[in-house]
C-alpha positions in Angstrom: 91.1 89.7 86.9 93.9 91.4 85.2 92.3 94.5 86.5 92.4 93.4 90.0 96.4 92.3 89.5 97.5 95.3 88.2 95.5 97.7 90.8 97.0 95.5 93.7 100.4 96.1 92.1 99.9 100.0 91.3 98.8 100.2 95.0 101.9 98.4 96.4 104.4 100.2 94.2 102.9 103.6 95.4 102.6 102.7 98.9 105.8 100.5 99.8 108.7 103.2 99.0 107.2 105.9 101.3 106.3 103.2 104.0 109.8 102.0 104.2 111.2 105.7 104.4 109.3 106.2 107.4 109.8 103.0 109.0 113.6 103.5 108.7 112.9 107.1 110.0 111.0 105.9 112.9 114.1 103.7 113.9 116.6 106.2 113.1 115.4 109.5 113.7 112.2 110.2 115.2 111.3 107.7 117.4 107.2 108.5 117.8 105.6 106.4 120.6 104.7 102.8 120.0 101.3 103.2 120.0 101.1 105.9 117.2 103.8 104.1 115.3 101.4 101.3 115.2 98.3 103.3 114.5 100.3 104.4 111.5 101.2 100.8 110.2 97.0 99.8 110.7 96.1 102.9 109.1 98.8 102.3 105.9 97.0 98.4 106.0 93.8 100.4 105.7 94.8 102.8 103.5 96.4 100.4 101.0 93.5 98.0 100.9 90.7 100.6 100.8 92.7 102.3 97.4 92.8 98.7 96.1 88.7 97.9 96.5 88.3 102.0 95.5 90.2 102.0 92.3 88.7 98.6 91.3 85.5 99.6 92.3 86.0 103.0 90.2 87.0 101.2 87.1 84.1 98.6 87.5 81.4 100.8 88.1 82.0 104.6 87.9 84.2 105.0 84.5 81.9 103.0 82.5 78.8 105.0 83.6 81.0 108.9 83.1 81.9 107.2 79.3 78.1 106.1 78.6 76.5 109.4 79.8 79.1 111.4 78.2 78.2 110.0 74.8 74.4 109.7 75.5 74.2 113.8 76.2 75.2 114.8 72.9 72.6 113.2 71.4 70.3 115.3 73.0 71.0 117.9 70.5 70.3 120.3 72.9 73.9 122.2 74.5 71.8 123.5 77.6 71.2 120.2 78.5 75.2 118.8 77.9 76.0 122.0 80.3 73.7 121.5 83.1 74.5 117.9 83.6 78.2 118.8 83.1 77.6 121.2 86.1 75.5 118.5 88.2 78.6 115.7 87.3 80.9 117.8 88.8 79.6 118.8 92.1 78.5 115.1 92.4 82.3 113.7 91.6 84.0 116.3 93.5 81.5 115.5 97.0 83.1 111.5 96.5 86.4 112.7 95.8 88.7 111.0 98.8 91.3 113.5 98.7 88.8 116.2 99.2 87.6 114.6 102.5 91.0 114.2 103.4 92.1 117.9 102.9 88.8 119.0 104.2 89.7 117.1 107.4 93.1 119.0 107.9 91.7 122.5 107.5 89.0 121.5 110.1 91.6 120.4 112.3 94.0 123.1 112.0 91.3 125.9 111.9 89.7 124.4 115.4 86.5 123.8 113.7 86.3 127.7 112.2 86.0 126.0 108.6 83.6 123.0 108.8 84.4 120.3 106.8 81.4 119.6 105.1 81.4 123.6 104.3 84.6 123.4 102.6 83.7 120.0 100.8 80.6 122.2 99.4 82.3 124.8 98.0 85.2 123.1 96.6 82.5 121.2 94.6 80.7 124.0 93.4 83.9 125.6 92.1 84.9 122.4 90.1 81.5 122.1 88.7 81.5 125.5 87.4 84.6 124.8 85.7 84.0 121.5 84.8 80.9 123.2 82.5 83.5 125.7 81.2 85.2 123.0 80.0 82.6 121.6 78.0 82.2 124.6 76.4 85.8 125.0 75.5 85.2 121.0 73.8 82.0 121.9 72.1 83.4 125.2 70.9 86.7 124.5 70.2 88.5 127.4 71.8 92.1 127.1 72.7 92.8 126.1 76.4 95.4 128.5 76.5 92.7 131.4 76.8 90.7 129.7 79.9 93.9 128.9 81.4 95.2 132.9 81.2 91.8 134.1 82.3 91.3 131.7 85.2 94.7 132.1 86.6 94.6 136.1 85.9 91.4 136.0 87.8 92.5 133.8 90.7 95.2 136.6 91.5 93.3 139.1 91.0 90.7 137.9 93.5 93.9 137.6 95.8 95.1 140.9 95.7 91.5 142.4 96.3 91.7 144.6 99.6 89.0 142.0 101.7 90.4 139.0 100.5 91.8 137.0 103.2 95.4 135.8 103.1 94.7 132.7 105.6 92.9 131.3 102.6 95.3 131.4 100.1 97.2 128.3 100.9 94.2 126.1 101.3 92.7 127.5 98.2 95.7 126.2 95.9 95.8 123.0 97.8 92.0 122.3 97.1 93.0 123.0 93.5 95.6 120.2 93.7 93.2 117.5 95.8 90.1 117.8 93.2 92.3 115.9 90.6 92.1 112.7 93.0 91.6 109.1 92.1 87.6 109.6 91.8 87.7 112.8 89.6 90.2 112.8 87.1 89.6 109.3 85.6 85.7 110.1 85.7 85.6 113.5 84.3 88.4 112.4 81.5 85.7 109.4 80.5 83.0 112.1 80.9 84.9 114.4 78.1 86.2 111.8 76.1 82.7 110.5 75.9 81.4 113.9 74.5 84.2 114.5 72.2 83.8 111.1 70.7 80.4 112.2 69.8 80.9 115.5 68.7 84.0 114.1 66.8 86.0 117.4 68.1 89.3 118.3 66.0 91.3 118.9 69.1 89.7 115.7 70.9 92.8 114.5 71.8 93.7 118.0 73.4 90.5 118.3 75.2 91.0 114.8 76.6 93.9 116.6 78.4 92.7 119.7 79.2 89.4 119.0 81.1 91.4 118.3 84.4 93.7 121.3 83.9 90.6 124.3 84.0 88.3 121.8 86.3 91.0 122.7 88.9 91.0 126.1 88.7 87.5 126.6 90.1 88.2 125.2 93.8 91.1 127.8 94.1 88.4 130.7 93.2 85.6 129.0 95.3 88.2 128.9 98.4 89.2 132.5 97.8 85.3 133.6 97.5 84.6 131.5 101.0 87.8 133.2 102.4 85.8 136.8 101.9 82.9 135.2 104.2 84.4 133.3 106.5 86.7 134.6 109.6 89.3 132.7 111.2 90.4 133.5 114.8 94.3 134.2 115.0 94.9 132.3 118.4 94.1 128.9 117.2 96.0 126.0 118.2 96.5 122.8 116.5 93.7 120.2 117.7 95.6 117.1 118.5 92.9 115.2 120.7 92.6 111.5 120.0 90.5 110.1 116.8 86.6 109.8 117.7 85.8 108.2 114.5 84.3 104.8 113.8 84.3 102.9 110.8 80.9 102.7 110.6 80.6 106.7 110.8 82.8 106.6 107.9 80.6 104.4 106.4 77.8 106.0 106.8 79.6 109.6 105.8 80.8 107.8 102.2 77.2 106.7 101.5 76.1 110.2 101.9 79.3 111.4 99.9 77.9 108.7 96.7 74.4 109.2 96.8 74.6 112.1 94.8 76.2 109.9 92.2 74.2 106.9 92.4 70.8 108.8 91.9 72.4 110.3 88.5 73.2 107.2 87.3 69.6 106.1 87.9 68.2 108.8 86.5 70.1 108.3 83.4 69.5 104.5 82.8 65.4 105.3 83.4 65.6 107.9 80.8 68.5 107.6 78.4 70.9 104.5 79.1 68.2 101.7 79.5 71.1 99.2 80.2 70.4 95.7 80.8 70.0 93.9 84.1 73.5 92.3 84.1 74.9 95.3 83.3 73.3 97.3 85.9 74.2 94.8 88.1 78.0 95.0 87.3 78.0 98.4 88.0 76.4 98.6 90.9 79.1 96.0 92.3 81.5 98.6 91.3 79.6 101.3 93.5 80.0 98.6 96.4 83.4 98.2 96.2 84.0 102.4 95.9 81.8 102.5 98.9 83.7 100.2 101.1 87.1 101.5 99.7 86.7 104.9 100.3 85.4 103.8 103.7 88.8 102.1 104.6 90.8 104.7 102.9 89.7 107.4 104.7 88.9 105.7 107.9 92.8 104.5 107.8 93.6 108.3 107.2 91.9 109.5 110.6 93.0 106.7 112.5 96.8 106.1 111.4 98.1 108.7 109.0 96.6 112.0 110.6 97.9 111.5 114.1 101.1 110.0 113.0 101.9 112.1 110.8 101.3 115.3 113.2 103.3 113.2 115.7 106.4 113.2 113.2 106.0 116.8 112.3 105.9 117.8 115.7 109.1 115.7 116.8 111.0 117.0 113.8 110.1 120.7 114.8 111.2 120.3 118.5 114.6 119.2 117.2 117.4 121.5 117.8 118.1 121.2 114.5 114.9 121.4 112.5 116.0 122.0 109.3 116.6 118.3 109.1 112.8 118.2 107.7 113.9 119.4 104.6 116.2 116.9 103.3 113.2 114.4 104.4 110.6 115.9 103.1 112.8 115.6 99.4 113.4 111.9 99.8 109.7 111.6 100.8 108.6 113.6 97.8 110.9 111.8 95.2 109.8 107.9 96.6 105.8 109.0 96.8 106.1 110.9 93.2 108.1 108.0 91.4 105.9 105.1 92.7 102.7 107.2 91.8 100.6 105.2 89.5 98.9 108.2 88.0 102.3 110.0 87.0 103.1 106.5 85.3 100.3 107.3 83.2 101.0 110.8 82.2 104.7 109.9 81.5 103.4 107.2 79.1 101.3 109.8 77.7 104.4 112.1 77.0 106.1 109.4 75.2 103.3 108.9 73.0 102.8 112.3 72.2 106.6 113.0 71.4 106.7 109.9 69.3 109.3 108.3 71.9 111.2 111.5 71.7 111.0 112.5 75.4 111.2 108.6 77.1 109.5 107.9 80.5 112.6 107.7 82.3 113.5 111.1 81.6 110.0 112.3 82.6 109.7 110.3 85.8 113.0 111.2 86.6 112.4 114.9 86.0 109.0 115.3 87.7 110.2 113.2 90.8 113.0 115.6 91.2 110.7 118.6 90.9 108.3 117.3 93.1 110.9 116.3 95.7 112.3 119.9 95.9 109.1 121.4 96.0 108.2 119.6 99.0 111.3 120.8 100.1 110.7 124.4 99.4 107.1 123.8 101.3 109.3 122.7 104.4 112.2 125.8 104.2 108.7 128.3 103.7 107.6 126.8 107.1 110.8 127.5 108.7 111.3 131.4 107.8 107.8 131.6 107.1 107.7 133.0 103.5 104.5 134.0 101.9 103.3 131.4 99.2 102.5 134.2 97.1 106.6 135.0 97.0 106.8 131.5 95.2 103.2 130.6 93.8 102.9 134.1 91.7 106.0 133.9 90.3 105.7 130.3 89.3 102.6 130.7 87.7 103.7 133.6 85.6 106.5 131.6 84.3 104.5 128.5 83.3 101.9 130.8 81.5 104.6 132.5 79.5 105.9 129.3 78.5 102.8 128.4 77.0 103.4 130.6 74.1 106.7 128.8 73.4 104.9 125.0 73.4 102.1 123.3 71.5 98.7 123.2 72.7 98.9 120.0 73.1 102.1 120.0 75.8 100.5 122.8 77.3 97.1 120.5 78.2 99.2 117.4 79.5 101.5 119.8 81.5 98.3 121.7 83.4 96.9 118.2 84.0 100.2 116.7 85.0 99.7 119.4 88.4 96.8 116.8 89.8 98.8 113.4 89.2 101.7 114.5 91.4 99.5 114.9 94.3 98.6 111.4 95.0 96.9 110.0 98.1 100.1 109.4 99.8 101.4 113.4 99.5 98.0 114.5 100.0 97.3 112.2 103.3 100.8 111.8 105.3 103.1 114.2 104.2 100.9 117.4 104.6 99.9 115.9 108.2 103.8 116.3 108.8 103.6 119.8 107.5 100.7 120.4 109.9 102.8 119.0 112.9 105.9 121.0 111.8 104.4 124.3 111.4 102.4 124.0 114.6 105.8 123.8 116.9 107.7 126.1 114.9 108.2 129.6 116.3 106.4 132.3 114.0 104.5 129.7 112.4 100.8 129.4 111.7 99.2 125.8 110.4 96.5 127.6 108.7 99.1 130.1 106.8 102.5 127.7 106.6 100.9 124.6 107.4 99.0 124.7 103.8 100.4 125.3 100.6 102.5 122.3 99.9 99.8 121.0 97.6 100.2 124.0 95.6 103.8 123.7 95.5 103.8 120.1 94.3 101.2 120.7 91.8 103.5 123.4 90.1 106.8 120.9 89.7 105.3 118.8 87.1 103.6 122.1 84.9 106.9 123.3 84.7 108.8 120.4 83.9 106.4 119.3 81.1 106.1 123.2 79.6 110.0 122.8 79.4 110.0 119.3 78.2 107.5 120.4 75.3 109.7 123.2 74.1 113.1 121.6 74.4 111.0 118.5 72.2 109.7 121.7 69.8 113.2 122.8 69.3 114.9 119.3 68.6 111.9 118.7 66.0 112.3 121.7 64.2 
């Protein structure tokens, strides 16, 4: 019962502030057509209820499975078995990640079908699976996360600067790295890593629990960059704004397909390793059922409400004579979305614990929310002036990778994981749609190039904020 109450409270806390801002903007600045505004309200109800069912289902069914499988695998005594199943699990969990489906839908829409949704989902899942496996190697060997982070991001920028690399895929790739750290993947991957660490009794288990997500998000970036070498995007694409043809039954079917690998994975382990009692299995299956219905409601709410309303909102703002007004609007939306994000609250509690109370939760919350707010403002500025994403992302990561030498390994792991917690469902589902609509009508702007990339900037803000606070904490401690 406490799980249900806490989940409802968290979701409403995350949804209400941004909904209030949109309603206020509708009656003061935007004035989108009534049917779209009502579609947004209907989508808001579906997204909220879907997220509640989804999170309850994840905590009831998928998290316990993650820990149990993570604890069972090392007991086989064979490293290759741990790595093989880490890869399979990483792939299956990404295919079932709702934020990945949302981003893939937006990319499909913005590219006019040139980058099919299914192709992007499978490529992102493959990239994350490879790096989840590498994360397991780090846990088993106890190697420093710094080596993996530096090598991973060096490889990313090396691929970007290859002569046959497609610049159109750079914003999408960094956004893909951000959305994989969503409400499905993060808790499951961490639970899986904790299970393995607890059995191996790793000396760096506290750091391992944080660093798993940080490394896993590198894989999708690289995978999408390599996809750009294979795919070609036509240059004369216009944003597809045709009315949605999605049906709830169709979405239920798609989600069922997405969850099937994960269910088969659990059934295999149940028969060969876990051998849980029938009552426990039934409880886990109820959790999977709630996850299925919740994810379907969430995605359908995005399809029929958030996506068309957000795109229209961005289009209206882009047609304003003073289109710069979207910058302060983006800042406000970024602040309220992050300030109310449940995953951010979890992170700041961990930072307060690691710093022995020296970095209070309120300081961290305000720092991250302000950083994300200005990163969204920066993303909107980038659309207006057609600034290349590399001019913002490359210096940001160079600074971040330099700062890791001046803070502890534990703060480094937390900081890079923090990049994922700020890219919550509200940011991914609604603010990205606004950016796409705005870039579509802004002169000299291309939705594929300027419309994406915002999530990557949002993910950078918490990384830099936590690293800087870690350095300040270390200096104070000395």
